[in-house]
mmCIF file of the C-alpha atoms, coordinates in Angstrom:
data_MODEL
# 
_entry.id   MODEL 
# 
loop_
_atom_site.group_PDB 
_atom_site.id 
_atom_site.type_symbol 
_atom_site.label_atom_id 
_atom_site.label_alt_id 
_atom_site.label_comp_id 
_atom_site.label_asym_id 
_atom_site.label_entity_id 
_atom_site.label_seq_id 
_atom_site.pdbx_PDB_ins_code 
_atom_site.Cartn_x 
_atom_site.Cartn_y 
_atom_site.Cartn_z 
_atom_site.occupancy 
_atom_site.B_iso_or_equiv 
_atom_site.pdbx_formal_charge 
_atom_site.auth_seq_id 
_atom_site.auth_comp_id 
_atom_site.auth_asym_id 
_atom_site.auth_atom_id 
_atom_site.pdbx_PDB_model_num 
ATOM 1  C CA . MET A 1 1  ? -9.922  -72.589 40.515 1.00 0.00 ? 1  MET A CA 1 
ATOM 2  C CA . ALA A 1 2  ? -7.796  -70.341 43.160 1.00 0.00 ? 2  ALA A CA 1 
ATOM 3  C CA . VAL A 1 3  ? -7.284  -67.065 41.391 1.00 0.00 ? 3  VAL A CA 1 
ATOM 4  C CA . LEU A 1 4  ? -6.931  -64.348 43.739 1.00 0.00 ? 4  LEU A CA 1 
ATOM 5  C CA . ILE A 1 5  ? -6.967  -60.541 43.673 1.00 0.00 ? 5  ILE A CA 1 
ATOM 6  C CA . ASP A 1 6  ? -6.188  -57.737 46.055 1.00 0.00 ? 6  ASP A CA 1 
ATOM 7  C CA . SER A 1 7  ? -7.884  -54.289 46.254 1.00 0.00 ? 7  SER A CA 1 
ATOM 8  C CA . PRO A 1 8  ? -6.815  -51.889 43.522 1.00 0.00 ? 8  PRO A CA 1 
ATOM 9  C CA . VAL A 1 9  ? -4.805  -49.563 45.678 1.00 0.00 ? 9  VAL A CA 1 
ATOM 10 C CA . TRP A 1 10 ? -1.323  -49.661 44.097 1.00 0.00 ? 10 TRP A CA 1 
ATOM 11 C CA . PRO A 1 11 ? -0.615  -46.458 42.311 1.00 0.00 ? 11 PRO A CA 1 
ATOM 12 C CA . TRP A 1 12 ? 1.477   -46.319 39.130 1.00 0.00 ? 12 TRP A CA 1 
ATOM 13 C CA . ARG A 1 13 ? 1.220   -43.893 36.262 1.00 0.00 ? 13 ARG A CA 1 
ATOM 14 C CA . GLY A 1 14 ? -1.890  -42.061 37.410 1.00 0.00 ? 14 GLY A CA 1 
ATOM 15 C CA . ARG A 1 15 ? -3.926  -45.312 37.911 1.00 0.00 ? 15 ARG A CA 1 
ATOM 16 C CA . ARG A 1 16 ? -4.538  -47.946 40.641 1.00 0.00 ? 16 ARG A CA 1 
ATOM 17 C CA . TRP A 1 17 ? -3.589  -51.487 40.375 1.00 0.00 ? 17 TRP A CA 1 
ATOM 18 C CA . SER A 1 18 ? -4.515  -54.888 41.702 1.00 0.00 ? 18 SER A CA 1 
ATOM 19 C CA . HIS A 1 19 ? -2.253  -57.959 41.849 1.00 0.00 ? 19 HIS A CA 1 
ATOM 20 C CA . LEU A 1 20 ? -3.721  -61.298 40.393 1.00 0.00 ? 20 LEU A CA 1 
ATOM 21 C CA . VAL A 1 21 ? -2.246  -64.359 41.322 1.00 0.00 ? 21 VAL A CA 1 
ATOM 22 C CA . SER A 1 22 ? -3.103  -68.247 41.244 1.00 0.00 ? 22 SER A CA 1 
ATOM 23 C CA . ASP A 1 23 ? -2.169  -70.378 44.240 1.00 0.00 ? 23 ASP A CA 1 
ATOM 24 C CA . VAL A 1 24 ? -2.434  -73.404 42.271 1.00 0.00 ? 24 VAL A CA 1 
ATOM 25 C CA . SER A 1 25 ? -0.145  -72.738 38.958 1.00 0.00 ? 25 SER A CA 1 
ATOM 26 C CA . TYR A 1 26 ? 0.895   -70.087 36.650 1.00 0.00 ? 26 TYR A CA 1 
ATOM 27 C CA . GLU A 1 27 ? -1.039  -72.157 33.920 1.00 0.00 ? 27 GLU A CA 1 
ATOM 28 C CA . GLU A 1 28 ? -4.178  -71.414 35.614 1.00 0.00 ? 28 GLU A CA 1 
ATOM 29 C CA . LEU A 1 29 ? -3.312  -67.849 36.023 1.00 0.00 ? 29 LEU A CA 1 
ATOM 30 C CA . HIS A 1 30 ? -2.328  -67.091 32.363 1.00 0.00 ? 30 HIS A CA 1 
ATOM 31 C CA . ALA A 1 31 ? -5.706  -69.009 31.119 1.00 0.00 ? 31 ALA A CA 1 
ATOM 32 C CA . PHE A 1 32 ? -7.801  -66.996 33.436 1.00 0.00 ? 32 PHE A CA 1 
ATOM 33 C CA . VAL A 1 33 ? -6.377  -63.679 32.473 1.00 0.00 ? 33 VAL A CA 1 
ATOM 34 C CA . GLU A 1 34 ? -6.294  -64.666 28.552 1.00 0.00 ? 34 GLU A CA 1 
ATOM 35 C CA . THR A 1 35 ? -10.100 -65.962 28.984 1.00 0.00 ? 35 THR A CA 1 
ATOM 36 C CA . GLU A 1 36 ? -11.480 -63.365 31.299 1.00 0.00 ? 36 GLU A CA 1 
ATOM 37 C CA . LEU A 1 37 ? -9.460  -60.107 30.896 1.00 0.00 ? 37 LEU A CA 1 
ATOM 38 C CA . GLY A 1 38 ? -7.849  -60.047 27.849 1.00 0.00 ? 38 GLY A CA 1 
ATOM 39 C CA . ILE A 1 39 ? -4.470  -59.020 29.156 1.00 0.00 ? 39 ILE A CA 1 
ATOM 40 C CA . PRO A 1 40 ? -1.652  -59.905 27.040 1.00 0.00 ? 40 PRO A CA 1 
ATOM 41 C CA . ARG A 1 41 ? 0.806   -62.486 28.428 1.00 0.00 ? 41 ARG A CA 1 
ATOM 42 C CA . ARG A 1 42 ? 3.659   -60.160 28.077 1.00 0.00 ? 42 ARG A CA 1 
ATOM 43 C CA . ALA A 1 43 ? 2.185   -58.243 30.867 1.00 0.00 ? 43 ALA A CA 1 
ATOM 44 C CA . PHE A 1 44 ? 3.053   -61.198 33.454 1.00 0.00 ? 44 PHE A CA 1 
ATOM 45 C CA . GLN A 1 45 ? 5.301   -59.739 35.965 1.00 0.00 ? 45 GLN A CA 1 
ATOM 46 C CA . GLY A 1 46 ? 7.096   -63.282 37.072 1.00 0.00 ? 46 GLY A CA 1 
ATOM 47 C CA . ASP A 1 47 ? 4.395   -64.463 39.442 1.00 0.00 ? 47 ASP A CA 1 
ATOM 48 C CA . HIS A 1 48 ? 1.361   -62.117 38.912 1.00 0.00 ? 48 HIS A CA 1 
ATOM 49 C CA . TYR A 1 49 ? -0.293  -59.777 36.812 1.00 0.00 ? 49 TYR A CA 1 
ATOM 50 C CA . ASP A 1 50 ? -1.059  -56.324 37.509 1.00 0.00 ? 50 ASP A CA 1 
ATOM 51 C CA . VAL A 1 51 ? -4.858  -55.466 37.130 1.00 0.00 ? 51 VAL A CA 1 
ATOM 52 C CA . PRO A 1 52 ? -6.110  -51.730 36.317 1.00 0.00 ? 52 PRO A CA 1 
ATOM 53 C CA . GLU A 1 53 ? -8.951  -50.711 38.757 1.00 0.00 ? 53 GLU A CA 1 
ATOM 54 C CA . ASP A 1 54 ? -11.245 -50.681 35.821 1.00 0.00 ? 54 ASP A CA 1 
ATOM 55 C CA . LEU A 1 55 ? -10.820 -54.382 35.533 1.00 0.00 ? 55 LEU A CA 1 
ATOM 56 C CA . TYR A 1 56 ? -11.190 -55.290 39.091 1.00 0.00 ? 56 TYR A CA 1 
ATOM 57 C CA . ASP A 1 57 ? -15.037 -55.924 38.993 1.00 0.00 ? 57 ASP A CA 1 
ATOM 58 C CA . VAL A 1 58 ? -14.698 -57.916 35.861 1.00 0.00 ? 58 VAL A CA 1 
ATOM 59 C CA . ALA A 1 59 ? -12.017 -60.172 37.529 1.00 0.00 ? 59 ALA A CA 1 
ATOM 60 C CA . VAL A 1 60 ? -14.303 -60.895 40.592 1.00 0.00 ? 60 VAL A CA 1 
ATOM 61 C CA . ALA A 1 61 ? -17.444 -61.499 38.511 1.00 0.00 ? 61 ALA A CA 1 
ATOM 62 C CA . ALA A 1 62 ? -15.256 -63.871 36.301 1.00 0.00 ? 62 ALA A CA 1 
ATOM 63 C CA . GLY A 1 63 ? -14.473 -66.005 39.622 1.00 0.00 ? 63 GLY A CA 1 
ATOM 64 C CA . ALA A 1 64 ? -11.285 -64.241 40.990 1.00 0.00 ? 64 ALA A CA 1 
ATOM 65 C CA . GLN A 1 65 ? -11.408 -64.297 44.891 1.00 0.00 ? 65 GLN A CA 1 
ATOM 66 C CA . PRO A 1 66 ? -10.812 -60.771 46.621 1.00 0.00 ? 66 PRO A CA 1 
ATOM 67 C CA . VAL A 1 67 ? -8.270  -61.149 49.342 1.00 0.00 ? 67 VAL A CA 1 
ATOM 68 C CA . GLY A 1 68 ? -6.092  -58.828 51.189 1.00 0.00 ? 68 GLY A CA 1 
ATOM 69 C CA . ALA A 1 69 ? -2.642  -58.048 50.119 1.00 0.00 ? 69 ALA A CA 1 
ATOM 70 C CA . ARG A 1 70 ? -1.101  -59.926 53.040 1.00 0.00 ? 70 ARG A CA 1 
ATOM 71 C CA . GLU A 1 71 ? -3.270  -63.129 52.390 1.00 0.00 ? 71 GLU A CA 1 
ATOM 72 C CA . LEU A 1 72 ? -2.546  -63.178 48.697 1.00 0.00 ? 72 LEU A CA 1 
ATOM 73 C CA . LEU A 1 73 ? 1.130   -62.771 49.575 1.00 0.00 ? 73 LEU A CA 1 
ATOM 74 C CA . ALA A 1 74 ? 0.835   -65.648 52.045 1.00 0.00 ? 74 ALA A CA 1 
ATOM 75 C CA . ARG A 1 75 ? -1.099  -68.057 49.780 1.00 0.00 ? 75 ARG A CA 1 
ATOM 76 C CA . LEU A 1 76 ? 1.181   -67.192 46.963 1.00 0.00 ? 76 LEU A CA 1 
ATOM 77 C CA . MET A 1 77 ? 4.274   -68.246 49.026 1.00 0.00 ? 77 MET A CA 1 
ATOM 78 C CA . ALA A 1 78 ? 2.640   -71.273 50.463 1.00 0.00 ? 78 ALA A CA 1 
ATOM 79 C CA . ALA A 1 79 ? 1.932   -72.703 46.955 1.00 0.00 ? 79 ALA A CA 1 
ATOM 80 C CA . GLY A 1 80 ? 5.568   -72.137 46.139 1.00 0.00 ? 80 GLY A CA 1 
ATOM 81 C CA . LEU A 1 81 ? 4.892   -69.805 43.498 1.00 0.00 ? 81 LEU A CA 1 
ATOM 82 C CA . ARG A 1 82 ? 6.425   -66.581 44.864 1.00 0.00 ? 82 ARG A CA 1 
ATOM 83 C CA . LEU A 1 83 ? 9.400   -65.295 42.692 1.00 0.00 ? 83 LEU A CA 1 
ATOM 84 C CA . ARG A 1 84 ? 11.751  -64.294 44.781 1.00 0.00 ? 84 ARG A CA 1 
ATOM 85 C CA . LYS A 1 85 ? 13.832  -61.184 43.603 1.00 0.00 ? 85 LYS A CA 1 
ATOM 86 C CA . SER A 1 86 ? 17.465  -62.005 42.779 1.00 0.00 ? 86 SER A CA 1 
ATOM 87 C CA . ARG A 1 87 ? 20.113  -59.811 44.963 1.00 0.00 ? 87 ARG A CA 1 
ATOM 88 C CA . ARG A 1 88 ? 22.298  -57.856 42.699 1.00 0.00 ? 88 ARG A CA 1 
ATOM 89 C CA . GLY A 1 89 ? 26.037  -58.483 43.222 1.00 0.00 ? 89 GLY A CA 1 
ATOM 90 C CA . ALA A 1 90 ? 25.301  -61.827 45.032 1.00 0.00 ? 90 ALA A CA 1 
# 
């Protein structure tokens, strides 16, 4: 299993959030989130889930590997799982 989580430093709506990804497959990520965190699949952000800071320790205890944001992005890109934002008007 290669589920990765960065630190909950991303502010949004008065909370801090982490990004949770897999560097293996989206299926692995969906299974982890459903089984371990109970986050609904509709919360999937195309290549990651946003995880509120109160679930960070739960995710790590369940096996998510804490990494820095740069490493998370690099590993997601190396796995070919990074969703590229389409350019508007292109």
